[in-house]
C-alpha positions, 0 to 999 in steps of 0.5 A: 421134671415130669410132663403134665399128666393132662398133656395128651388130653388137654383140648387147649392145644388141639383146639385153641392153638392149632393155628399157632404151632410155634407158640403152642410149642413154647407154651408146652415147653414152659408149662406142660414139660416144665412147671405144670403146677404153674399152668393156669389150666392145670390149676383149675382142672386139678380142682374140678373147675373147667378151664374153658378158654383159659390160656396156660399163662393166665395164672391171675385169671385162674386165681380169680376164677378159683377165688370166685368158686371158693366164695360160691362153695356152700360150707358143710352143715355143722353138727350140733 
C-alpha cells in the first residue's frame, strides 16, 4: 500500500509525538505507511475538518466529530 499523501505535512508527528519517537514510528507504520484510510486524522482532514489534537488511532472520536459536523451542515435550499 502507498504512503499517505499527507504524511510529510501532518503536524501530528512534528508537534505532538516529537517526545515519543518509538510510539510515533509505530503509529506511522500502522496508519501512514499502512491503512491510512483508517487514520482518524486522515478521515477528518480529507473531509475538510481540522484534526486538531486527534490521534491517528482515535477512529471513534473522529466518527463522532464527523457526525456532529454532518448535523451542523445546512442542507442546500430546494428549488420550487
